[in-house]
N, C-alpha and C positions, 0 to 999 in steps of 0.2 A: 950747268949741265949742257950737254950737246943735244940738239934736236935733230929728228930725222927728216925734217922738211926738205923737199927737193926743189921747191920753187925759188927762184931768185926774185927777191922782192925789191921793187924801187918804189919809193914813197912819192905819190902823186900830190899835187897842190892841195886836193881836197883831203887827202890823208894827213898832210902836215897840219892843216886846220883842225881836222877831227880830233887828233891826238896831241895837240899842241901843248896842253897842260901836262902831259907826260913827257913829251920830247924836250921841254924846257928843263927837266930834272937832270942834273948831271949824271945820276945813276942810270938813266934811261937813254936820253939822246936819240938821235936818228938811228944809230946802229941797234940800240936796245929795242926800239919799236919795230925794226926789221926783224929782230929775233922773235918778238911776239907774233908778228904776222906769219912767221915761218913755222911756228910751233903748233903742236897738236895735243889736245887734252880729251880724255875720255871721262865722262861723268856719269857715274852709276847711280841712277835714281833722279827723277825730277820732282821731288817733294820738297819739304821744308829746307833741307840743306842744298840739294842740287839746283833748286830755282834761283836763289839769290847768287850762288857761285857761278852759274851759267850767265846770268844777266851781266855781271860785272866782268867776267872773262871775255864775253862777247864784246861788250862795250870797250874794253881795253885793247881789243884787236888781236886776240889770239886767233891765229889763222884758220884752225879747224877744230871745231868742238863737236864731239858725239855726245848725245844724250840718250841714255838707255833706261826704259821703264816699260812695263807691260799694263800699267794700271790706267784707269780712266778717272777723270776729275770727278770728285765727290764734293758735295756741299760743305762737308766738314773739313776739307782741305783749305778753303778760302780764307780762314782765319790767320794762316801763316804762309801759305804758298801763293805769293802775291802776284805771280805772272798770270794767274787764272782768274777769270771773271764769273759771275753767276751764270751768264749765258753759255759758259763752257761746260757746265756740269753735264756729265755722261759722255763727254768726248775723250778720246785717247790722249793722254797727257803729252806724249812726245810730238804728236801732231799739232796740238795747240801751242805747245812751247816752241817748236821749231819755227812756226809761222811768225810768232811775235819776236823771237830772238833775231830773225832775219831782218825784221823791221828796225830793230834797234841798231844794227850794223850790217849793211850789205856786203862789207868787205870780208866778212867771216863765212866760211862754209860750215853750216850747221847740219850735222848728220843725225837724223832721228832713227832710233832703234827700238822697235816696238817688240821687244823680247824679254823673257824672264832670264835673268843671269843664273847659270848653273855651272856645274863642273864640265858638262858636255860642251858648252859654248864659250866660256869665259876666255880661254887663251885665244881663240880666233877673234873674238870681239876686241880685245885690248891690244893685240900684238902690234898693230900699226900706229900706236899713239905714243907720244913721248911720256906723258904723266897721266896717272889714273887718280881722279878725285872720287872718293867713295861717300855717296849720300844716300846709301841703301839703308832699308829699314829692318833688316833681319839678320841674324848671326849667320845663317847659312851662306848668304851672298857675301857677307863681309869676309868670311874666312876663305872662300874660293877665290875671291878677288885678291885679297891680300897674299894668299899662297902663290897665286899666279904671278903677281908682280915680283915676288922673290925669285921665282923659276925664270922669269923673263928679264930680271934685273931692271925693273922699272920702278921709279918713285911712286909711293902710295900715300896719298894724303887723306888721312882718316879724320872723320867727325862724327859724333853722336850727341843726342840731346834727350833729356827726359825731365819733365816738370819745369823747374827753375834753373836747371843746370846743363852744361855742355862741355865737351871735351875735344881737343884737337891735337893731332901729332902728325909728323911726317916721318914715314918709314922708307929708308933706303938701305937695304940689307947689306950692300957693299961697303957702306960707310958706318952702319950702326945696326940697332935691333930692328926686328920686324913686329908686326902686330902680335904674332904668337909669343914673342918674348914678353910682351905686356900682359896678353891674356892667352895663356897656353891652350885653353879650351873653353867652350861656352859654359855658363853657369847651369846648375841643375834645373830641370823643368820646374816652373812655378816661382823661382826665386827672383827673376827679374820681370816686372810688369812691362807691358807695352804702353806707348803713349795713349792708345785708345783706352787703357784701363787706368792709367795714372795721370794723363793729361800732360799738356805742355804749354807754356806761356808763348804766345805767337811769335814774339820778337826774338826768343832764344835761338831757334834755328837759323833766323836771319843773321844774327851775330856770328854764330859758329860757322855758317856757310861762307861768309864774307872773310872770315879768318883763313878758311880753307883756300878760298880764291887768292888771298894774299900770299899764302904759301907757294901756290902755283906760280904766281908772277915772279916771286923771288927766285924759284928754281929756274925759270926760263931765262930771267936776266942775269943769273948768276950773282946776285947782290944780296947783302944782308945775311942773317943767320937763320936758316930754316929750323924747324922744331924736330931736328934729328936727335934722337936720344932723349927727347923731353916730351912730356905730356902737359898740355896747358889745360886747366880746368877753369870754367867760368861759372860763378855763382851770381844769378841775376838778382836775387832778392837783396843781397848785400853789396852788389856791384864790386865783386872782388875776383881777381884773377889769381890763381895759384899755379905754380910750376913745379913738376915732379921729374926726377931724373928716371930714365928707363934704360936699363943695361942689357946688352946683348947676351943672350943665354948660350953657353957652349953646348947645352943638351937640347936647344930648340930643334923640334922635329923637322923644320923646314929650312931654317938658315944656320943651324948649328954645325958642329964639326962632322957630325955623322947624320945627316938628314935622312929621315925615313918617309918624309912626304916629298915626292918628286914629281907628282901630278896632282892637280886639284881634286878634292874630294867632297861631295855634298855631305852636309850634316843633316841629322834627323829633322824631320819636318816640324817638330815642336818648336824649333827656334823661329819659325815664322810668326809665332803669336806670343813668344816670350822674348822681347828684345828691347834694346834702346832704339827708339824709332824717331820719326820726324812729325 
């Protein structure tokens, strides 16, 4: 994929040492590392999915990483959101995360966004980034982010977890289906419990978040086969991965032949408590 980075990147001696284990890979090399340093990623949510994804994308040298969340660190987060410590409880997540991510890699511009993502701001938030990685924990955010990525023609890397399971896909509507092709509308109220209600094994969002980060790196480098038109499902109890095909729907309201959704729209508030979360 093409990135919209404007900076001309030259690898310094320190960068060559820092990224040496990537640069020696034929699929990356010096030019690939420059692509990473020139790229930008928007991460929605700094919870169980967004935290591991952000840590590894920053460590890999993705040049500009935005992290968006409006929540504060809670004691119950620490079982799976490993960027936060006990002393961080009560502090804004994006502020804590940004400070620590910058210490991981000073080459990277980390952009903290302490806002709730909604239909009113999502387009402005994501428009200047190459790829959107969704670590949000509610259907309302997920649909407005996904729809906006279709409208703006941006890759959307989706992930969700619940209990012992997680799923990942990459949606690029110009090449395959979008999120609404997979899930046309949210489930009825009460059908899908939240992680607060059903629980989640701490390692599961870590695994899924890292697979999302891997998808982002492949897209930036233009290597491998991203999960376009595929849904990867992970079962932690049986240590099994399953792959399912996802087809583009001609009648999809956002990416189909006659789209009816041309601007993002918020979904009813019940989605915020009945969701696949982190």
